[in-house]
N, C-alpha and C positions, 0 to 999 in steps of 0.2 A: 688546977681547979679555979684558982684565983683569976687567972687569965680568962678562962671561960666565963666566969661570973661578970668580969668587967665587960667582956664582949656582949653578953646578954643585956647588961644594963644600957649599953649604947644602942643595941639593935631593937630592944623592945619599944622605945618611943617611936622609932622609924616605922615599925610594923603597925603600931597603934595608930599613927597618923595616916598610914596607907589604908588601914581598915576603915577609919572614919571617913576618909575621902570617898572610898567606894560606897559606903553607906549613904553618903549624901547624894551620890549619883543614883543609887538604888531608890532613894526616896522620890527622885524625879521620875524614874522609869515606872514605878509602881503607884504614882499619884492617881487620884480620881480622874484628872484630865487625860492622862495617857491610857487609862483603862477604858475611858469613854471614846477615845479616838483611835490611836494606833493599835490598841489591843482590844478593841471592841468585839472582835470575833476571832479569837486566837485559833480556834479549831479549823478555820478556813484560811489562816494566814500563811502566805508563801507555800502554795500547794505544788509547785512545779518540781517535785522531788522524785527521783527514781528509788526503788527499794534499797539500793546500796548507798544512796546519799548524794549522787550527782544532782546538781541543781540547775534548772533553767534549760531552755531548748538547746543551746549550744553545747553545754557540758554533758547533757543526757545523750545527745547524738554522738559525741566523742566517746562516751562511756561504752557505747555499743560497738562502734567500729574501730576505735583508737586510731582515727585518722582525721585530718583537718584540724582547725584551731579549737582550743579550749582556753578558758581563762579562770585562774584561781580566784579572782575577785568575785565571780558568780556565787561562790560558796559562802560569801559574807552574809547572805540572807539567813543563814542558820543562827546568826547572832540575834536577829530580831525575834526568832522563835524562842530562843532561850530567855530573852528579856520578857517577852509576852507570857511565856509559861510561868515565870516567876511572879509576874504581876497578877495573874489570875489563878495561881495555884494549880496549874495544869502540867503535870509531869509528862504527859504524852507529848505536849508541845516542846518541852525542854529536851526530851529524848530525840524528837525529830530534828531539833536544832543541832544537837550534838552529833547526830548521824551525818548531817550536812557538813559540819566542820571537820568531822573525822575523815570523811571522804577526801576533803581537801588535803589534809595532812598525809593521807595515804599516797598522794601523788608527789610528795616532797622528795627531792633529790638528796644525795649524800652530803652535799655542801650546804643544805638548808634551804635552797631555792626551789623554784618551780619552773619547769621547762614549758613555758607558754609565751605567746606574744606579749609585748609590752610588760615584761616580767616585773620590773621594779614597781611601776604604778599598780599593777594588778595585785602584787604581793602586799603592798601597803594597805589596800582595802581589806584584804583577808586577815592580815596580822592585827589590824585595829579591831575588826569584828570579833576575832577569836579572843584577844586580850580583854576586850570589854565584856564579852559574855562570861569569861572565867572570873573576872573581878566581881561581876554581879552575883554569880553563883556563890563565890566565897563569902560575900557580904550577906547573902540571903539565909533564910531558915532552912534551905536545902543544902547548905554547905556540907554537913556530915554525910548526907545521903550520896552526894556526887563527889566526895573527896577523892576516891580512886580515879575517876575520870579526869578531874582537874589535874591531879598529879601526873597522870599519864600524858596529858597534852602539854604540860609546861615545858619539857625539854624540846619538843618539836617547835613550840612557839619561840623559844629562845633562839633556836637555830635559825629560824626564818627571820627574826628581827635582826640578829647579828649579820645574816647574809646581806640585809639591806644596808648595813654600815660599812661593808667592805668597799674600798675605793673602786675596784673594777666593776662593781654594781652601782654604787651610789653616785659616782661621777657622771656616767651617762644618764642615770635616772634624774639627777638634778637638772641636767641640760634639757632633757625632754619635758620636765615639769615647769620649766622657766616661765612660760606664758600664763600659767594658771595659779593664781594666788591660793585658791582653796586647797591645792595639793600640799602647800607648806603645812597647813593645819592638819591635814590628813596624815602626813608622814609624822608630824610631831605627836599626834595622838597615838599612832601605831607604836612608835618607839617609846614614848613616855608611859603609856598604859602598860606596855609589856615590861618596861623597867620597874614600875611600881609593883606589878604582880610578882615578878621574879626577883625582886630586891637586887636589881642590876643597875648600879649607879651610872655605869657607862652609857647605857641606853637612855636614861633620864637626861644626862648631860647633853647627849647628841640631840635629843628632841628639842631642847631649849633653843638650839641654834636655828631650827626651822621656824619656831615661833617668832624669834627676833626678826628673821628675814621677812616673814609674812607681815608683821606689823609695819615694817618699813615701807611696804608696798601700798598701804592703804591710801586712797586718794583723799584730797582735802574735803571732797563731798561726802566721804564716808563709805563708799563702796570699795570692795576688794577686787582689783581688776582681774578680768578673764579675757585673754587674747586682746589686750589693749583697750578694753572698754568695760562696761558693766554687764552683769547678767543676774537678774533677780532670782533665778533658780539656783545657780551654782554659788552665788553669794551666801545663800542660806545653808547650803551644804557645808561650806567652809566654816560658817558661824557655829554650826552644831559640833563639828570636831573641835573648834577652839573652845567651846563651852565645856566639853568633856575634859579637855586638857586643863582648863581653868579649875575645875572641880577636883579632878583626880590627881593631877601631876604638879601643877604650879605651886610654888612656895610663896611665902608672904612677901618676899622681895620682888618677885616677878609679876604678882597679881595686879598691882595698880595700873601698870602700862597695858596689860591685857584687858583689864576692865574698861579702860578708856577706849581701846580699839573696839571692843564689843558694844559699848554704848553707842558709838558713832555708827557702827555697822547695823545695829538694830534699828536705829532711827532712819537710816537710809532704806533698809528693807521695808519699814513701815510706810515710807513715802511711796512705795510701789504697790501698795495694797488699797483697793477700792473699798467703798462703804459696805459692800456685801461680802467682802473677803476674796474678791477676785484679784489675781496677781497680774500687774501690768508687765508685758514683755516687750513693749516697743523699745527699740534700741539695744536689746539683748544681743550679745555677741555669739551665743552658743545655742540657746533654746528659745524659740518663738519670735526671734527678731527677723531680719531680712533673710537669714538662712538658719536652718536648724540642723544640728549634727545628728548623726545616726549612732545608735548604741551598738553593743557587741552582736546583737541578733540581726542587725541590719535595719531595724525599725527606727523611725524618727524619735528623737528624745522628746519627752514631755516635761512640763514644769513639775518639779519635785515638791508637790503640796505637802507631803509628809515631812520633809526636811524643813520646809518653811514654818509650819506650825510648831514643830518640835523646837526649832531654834528660837522662835519668839516666846514660847512658853518657858523654855529653859532660862531665857534671859529675864523673864518676869520673876522667876524664883531667885536668880542671882542678885538682881537689882532691887527687888521688892516693888517694882513699878507694875501695878495691876493693869495698866492700859495695854501692856503687851500680852497679858493673859487673855483679855477680851478680844484682842486682835487675832490671837492664835485660835480662839474658838470660832471666829468668823471664817478664817482660812480653812480650818478643818471641816466646817459645815459645807463650804463651797467645794472643797476637794471631794467630799463624799457625794455631793450632788452631781458633780461632773463625771466622776469615775466609778461611783457605786461601791467604793471601798475606802475606808478612812486611812488605811496605811499606805496609800499610793506614794511611791518615792521616785 
């Protein structure tokens, strides 16, 4: 009994710190800004879902025929629905989001992985989204209501995160990710958020390696390189994952360096934004430059306005610098005007 008491005294501060970090992130997701932009119309958010939870044109087609490619990363959009549902007290949206995440876990193999193309990268997107959604649910006033669902998904999430850390999966994954700095922060967030949710220190320790690697890649100008140059869209995607890591995972020893990286990154991103919130893409290596990559559906990628305004607003909350909040508002308005939906990513 004494041993158990000592263990609990050690564990309780860890759990308390994890809970507070998740609440800080929850405050961002449920802020008036996010309710007015990303979650402005949650009832119509991410509608491309089949009745059983397959999300997007590619996965819905695979769900019917079970042939051709599918990607576990497409199921990450369930995380936005969970966050949006929490923000506006819409349990229908939360349930839709969990249905999407649950379909993803139903495709999980016995080793914890998913048998789809580009498996390491695709899994990292899904693991991050699932971990983030469950952390938000735990921190929210819906925690007791969704406790059975949270606990049912935790072992599956842990299996997927640990699959990512096995050398036979991680080594080729790292090699494939090498040209893309934002993927360091994506993997860090996936492993770190999972580690915090699951009280798994091995995952948290592994996540820190990716953050250190990402910070070492930042250019003197402040951008985080993508395929040998800059990209104003993917730069913001990486910022957002780094900000989640900063809030939820990072400790007091690692935060100063990450704060400096984010400050330079935010200022570089701001330099690419015009007076009306338009995002400059000249010179981008991946989206809107001389060439534009195609997404999983075969369509040309577009600027991730949602990630840009999220990243800028999140930094305004971390740094206390209101100029980034004003800039985020302009980007959100421009994205809504161009795409007709504030949550475009």
